[in-house]
N, C-alpha and C positions, 0 to 999 in steps of 0.2 A: 432606517427607512421610514419609521413612523414620524420622526421629526420632519423629514423631507415632505411627507404628505401634509402635515400640519402647516408648514410654511407655504405650500402651494395653496392650501385652503384659505390661508390668510390673505394671499394675493387676490384670490377670487372675491373674498369678502370686501377688501378695500376697493376693488374695481367696481363693485356695486354701490359704493357710497356716493352721495351727491355733494359731499363737501361739508355737510352740516352734521351736527351731533346725531349719532345713530346708536340706538340701543342694540346690543347683541342678543341674538335669539338664544333660547335655552340650548338648542342643538349646537350652536357655535361655541357656547361656553363649555359644553361637554367636550368638544373637540380640543379646546384650549387646555383643558385639564390634563390632556395626554401629551401636551407639547412643551415648548420651551417657555420659561418665565419671561424671557426677553420679549418674545412675541406677544405674550399676554399684556405686558406693560405698554408695548407700542399700540396695540389695538384698544386697550382700555382708554387711552388718551384720544378719544374720538372727537377731535376738534376739526378734523378735516385737514390738518397739517401733517399728513403722513409723509415720512421719508421713504417713498416707494422704492427708490433706487437701492437704499441700504437693505430693505427687506428682500428685494430680488437677489441682491448679491449674497445675502445670507442663505436664501433658498438654493441658489446655484452651488454655493460652497458646500452646503450640507449634502446635496445629492452627489456632488463630485467625490466627497470624502467617502460616502457610502459605497459608491461604485469602485473606488480605489481599494477600499478594504476587501471587497469581494474579489477583486482581481488578484490581490496579494495572496488571499487564502487559496484561490484556485491555482495560482502559480506554485505555491508551496506544496499543495497536494500533488500536482503534476510532477514537480521535481522529485518528491519523495517516491512516487511510483517509478520514475525513470531510474533512480538510484538503487531500487530494490531488484532490478533485473539486468541481465547482460546476455549478449548473444555471441556465439562462437562456433568453432568447428573442432571436433574431437581429433586430437593428433596422436594420442597414445592411451592404451589401456594398461593400467598398473595392476589392478586386480578387480574383484567384483564390485567394490564400492569406491574405487579411486581411479581417476583418469586425468589426462592432461588436455587442456582446451586452449586453442589459440583464439583469443577474443577479437572482436571486430576492430578494436583499437590497435591490434597487432601484437600485443604482449601475450605470452603463454603463461597460464597459471595451472598449478596442480589443484584439482578439485576433489574434495572429500564429500561424498554425498551425505546429506543431513539425515539424521535419525534412523539410519539403517546400518547394520554391521554384518558383513558376509564372513564366512569362515576364512581364516588366514592362509595365505599361500607363500608370501614373500617376507614375512616378519623376521627380523634379525634373530638368529638363534633357533629358529624353527627348523627342526630336522626334516620334517616331511609335511606336506600340506594337510590341513585339517579336512575332515570329511565334507564334501560338497564345496570346498574352496575352489578346486579347478573348474568345477561345473559353473560356479558363479562367474569366474573369470571368462570362461568361454561364452557364457551367456552375454556378458558385457561386450565382448568382442563382436559377437554376431549382431547385436542390436545397435551398438554405438560407434563402431569403427568408421572414421571419416564422415560422420554424420554432423549436420548442423543442429545445435542444441540451444535451448534457452535455459539460463541459470536464474533461479529465483533465490534471493537471499533472505535470511531471517533477521533476528535482532543483531546478531554478531556475524560479521562476514568472514573473519579469519580465526583459525585455531592457533594454539601456542606454537605449532610447527610452521606457521605461515601459509598453511593451505587454505584455499578458498572453500567455504562451506556453502553448499547449495542444494536445492531441489532441482533435478535435471529433467527437462522436458524435451520430448521428441517433436519433430515437425507436425506429427499427427495430433499433438496436444496431450499425449499420454505422459504421465510422470514416471520416469524410470525407477525412482526410489520405490514407488508402489508396485511396479512390475516385479522387482526383486522379492518383495514380501509375498506377493500373490503366488510366485513360483516356489516359495519355500526355500529361497536361496539366501535369505537374510532374516535377522530378527530386529525388532525395534530397540533402539538405544537412544536415550534422551540425555542431552547435556543442555540444561537450561542456561540462558533464556530462549534457546532455539528449539521451541517445541510447538510451532504453529499448527502442525497437522497431527498432533499426537493421538487424538481420539480416532481419527480416520485411519491412521497407520495401525493402531492396535486392533481395530476391527478387521482389517485385511489380514493381519498376522493371525488373529484368532481363527479366521476361515481356513487358512493354510494349516494351522495346527489341527483343527477338527478333521481336515481331509488327510492329514498325516502324509504330506508331500514334502519332498526335499529334506531339509535338516530335521523336520519334525517326524520323519519316518523312522529315525534311529534314536529317538528320545522317548 
């Protein structure tokens, strides 16, 4: 953008020339020190035989390139934001931290909530549900059944089992992962690099621990 400004300033300088040799002011020399050597060479040749069209073309090209670079950057940021979220409707509750979601595109994905772990209820080989496992599942059913949700992804979208890893938001804007922690129905579990909200989650977990609610009431 600075080069574009210098080019435009050069045009104004040339427009003010009367066709005879003209000495540059100290202010204009300072301006040229910030710009392109090509411009300085053209302006230093102050014989009145300026190639105005070439300078105008250079100015237009410089400004256009700057604007294009900014547009590409904005498009990239927008694309990244779009790819980090998805919307869908909950179709099934597996347990307290796992659910099935039909995305707007039409495909159904199994979603494992990021950074929270509820007591097990359906784990293979498990003879009976772990304490507060059924409560976590019922809590999920009460809050999420048939609800429209927003899924926010972290660094890695899928785990080794092919499940989608996400922070789950309700229409109200509340994050369900945090709700589980606040109710004492889950503890924080971190699998890097997916740890975007680690500090916040640990603070919520600590509050539930201090209040000795849910799973923290029996530990």
